[in-house]
N, C-alpha and C positions, 0 to 999 in steps of 0.2 A: 503493499500499500504505499502511496506517495502523497506527500502534502504540498499543496501549491499555496502560496501566500501572495495575495493580490492586492495592490494598492491602487485605488482609482481616486481620481480628482474630479468630482462632480457633486451633484445634488443628492439628497436623501432618496429622491425618486430614481435617480440613476443607479445608486447603490442596491435598491429593491429590484429594479430591472435586472441587474447583474446576478443577483441572488435567485431570482425567479428563472432565469435562463440556465443558471447552473443546475438548479433542482431539476429541471425538465431534461437534462441529459443522461442518457444511460451509463451507468458505470460509476456514477457520483455518489460516493458513500456518505458525505456529510458537508454542508456548506455553513459557515458561521461568520458573522460580521463580529470582529474582535477589537475595533478601534476604540470603543467607549467603555472598556473594562475597567479603566483606571481613572480615578478622579482627577479632575484638572486642577493644577496647582497654579492659581493666579497669584501673583506679586501684588499686594495691596498698594505699594509705593510705585507700581509701573504707571507710565504715562497712559497707557491703555486700559487701566483697571476700570471695570465696569462697562467697558465699550462692548457693543454686540459683536459676536464672532461669526454671525451668519450673513455677512455681506460677501457674497461671491461663492464659488464652490467650496465645497468642504473636501476633506480627505477621508477616505472610508478604506479600512482594511478588512479583507476577507480570506479565511482559511478553508481551502477545499480539500477534502480527503478523496482521493481517486483509486481506484482498484488496481490500475496498471499504466504503464507509459503511453499506450495508444489512447486511453481515455484521457490522460494528462493533456496530450497534444490535441485532441479534439476540443477539451475545455479551452485551451488557450487559442485556438483558432475561432471558437464561438465568442470568446471575450474580446478579442481583436476586432471582429466584425461589429459587435455592439458598440465598441468604443469609436469605430469610425463613423457608424450610423448616428451616433449622439454626440460627437466631437468630445469624448473623453480622453483624458490622459491615464494610461494604465502603466503600471510597474510591477514586475515580479521580483519579490524580495529574494526568494531562493526557494530550490526544490529539495526535499528530504526524501531519501528512499528507503 
Protein backbone atom coordinates (compact mmCIF):
# COMPACT_ATOMS: atom_id res chain seq x y z
CA UNK A 1 0.00 0.00 0.00
CA UNK A 2 1.27 3.49 -0.88
CA UNK A 3 0.54 6.86 0.60
CA UNK A 4 0.21 9.95 -1.58
CA UNK A 5 0.38 13.34 0.09
CA UNK A 6 -1.10 16.07 -2.06
CA UNK A 7 -1.13 19.79 -1.34
CA UNK A 8 -3.48 21.96 -3.39
CA UNK A 9 -3.87 25.70 -3.49
CA UNK A 10 -7.55 26.45 -3.95
CA UNK A 11 -10.84 26.98 -2.19
CA UNK A 12 -12.60 24.63 0.21
CA UNK A 13 -14.90 23.69 -2.69
CA UNK A 14 -11.83 22.72 -4.73
CA UNK A 15 -10.58 20.53 -1.88
CA UNK A 16 -14.00 18.87 -1.67
CA UNK A 17 -14.00 18.27 -5.43
CA UNK A 18 -10.56 16.66 -5.14
CA UNK A 19 -11.72 14.43 -2.29
CA UNK A 20 -14.87 13.41 -4.19
CA UNK A 21 -12.82 12.65 -7.30
CA UNK A 22 -10.41 10.44 -5.37
CA UNK A 23 -13.19 8.61 -3.51
CA UNK A 24 -14.68 7.71 -6.89
CA UNK A 25 -11.54 5.99 -8.18
CA UNK A 26 -11.26 2.22 -7.95
CA UNK A 27 -8.37 1.05 -5.78
CA UNK A 28 -8.33 4.07 -3.45
CA UNK A 29 -8.30 2.77 0.11
CA UNK A 30 -8.69 6.00 2.11
CA UNK A 31 -8.79 9.78 1.53
CA UNK A 32 -8.34 12.29 4.35
CA UNK A 33 -7.80 16.05 4.45
CA UNK A 34 -5.08 16.60 7.06
CA UNK A 35 -4.24 20.31 6.98
CA UNK A 36 -6.49 21.48 9.82
CA UNK A 37 -5.51 18.88 12.41
CA UNK A 38 -3.21 21.28 14.31
CA UNK A 39 -4.39 24.42 16.05
CA UNK A 40 -3.19 27.61 14.41
CA UNK A 41 -0.69 29.50 16.53
CA UNK A 42 -1.19 33.22 15.91
CA UNK A 43 1.18 35.73 17.44
CA UNK A 44 -0.88 38.35 19.31
CA UNK A 45 1.78 40.99 18.61
CA UNK A 46 1.80 40.36 14.88
CA UNK A 47 0.75 43.16 12.54
CA UNK A 48 -1.68 40.70 10.97
CA UNK A 49 -3.29 39.61 14.25
CA UNK A 50 -7.05 39.44 13.94
CA UNK A 51 -7.09 39.80 10.15
CA UNK A 52 -9.11 37.38 8.11
CA UNK A 53 -7.07 34.65 6.45
CA UNK A 54 -9.76 33.66 3.95
CA UNK A 55 -8.92 36.24 1.32
CA UNK A 56 -7.78 34.29 -1.69
CA UNK A 57 -7.16 30.59 -2.10
CA UNK A 58 -6.26 28.38 0.81
CA UNK A 59 -3.85 25.49 1.06
CA UNK A 60 -5.29 22.04 1.63
CA UNK A 61 -3.33 18.87 2.35
CA UNK A 62 -4.81 15.49 1.49
CA UNK A 63 -3.50 12.01 2.26
CA UNK A 64 -4.53 9.21 -0.08
CA UNK A 65 -3.93 5.52 0.58
CA UNK A 66 -3.70 3.54 -2.65
CA UNK A 67 -3.48 -0.21 -3.13
CA UNK A 68 -0.71 -0.33 -5.74
CA UNK A 69 1.55 1.81 -7.97
CA UNK A 70 -0.86 1.61 -10.93
CA UNK A 71 -3.64 3.09 -8.80
CA UNK A 72 -1.27 5.79 -7.53
CA UNK A 73 -0.48 6.76 -11.14
CA UNK A 74 -4.19 6.78 -12.02
CA UNK A 75 -4.87 9.03 -9.01
CA UNK A 76 -2.08 11.45 -10.01
CA UNK A 77 -3.45 11.69 -13.56
CA UNK A 78 -6.99 12.36 -12.31
CA UNK A 79 -5.75 15.01 -9.86
CA UNK A 80 -3.75 16.73 -12.60
CA UNK A 81 -6.80 16.82 -14.90
CA UNK A 82 -8.89 18.35 -12.12
CA UNK A 83 -6.16 20.91 -11.42
CA UNK A 84 -6.09 21.95 -15.08
CA UNK A 85 -9.88 22.22 -15.25
CA UNK A 86 -10.12 24.34 -12.11
CA UNK A 87 -6.85 26.27 -12.35
CA UNK A 88 -5.44 24.75 -9.16
CA UNK A 89 -1.85 24.45 -8.06
CA UNK A 90 -0.97 20.94 -6.89
CA UNK A 91 2.13 19.59 -5.22
CA UNK A 92 3.02 16.06 -4.21
CA UNK A 93 4.91 16.07 -0.92
CA UNK A 94 6.34 12.54 -1.26
CA UNK A 95 5.32 8.96 -1.81
CA UNK A 96 5.86 6.24 0.75
CA UNK A 97 5.70 2.61 -0.21
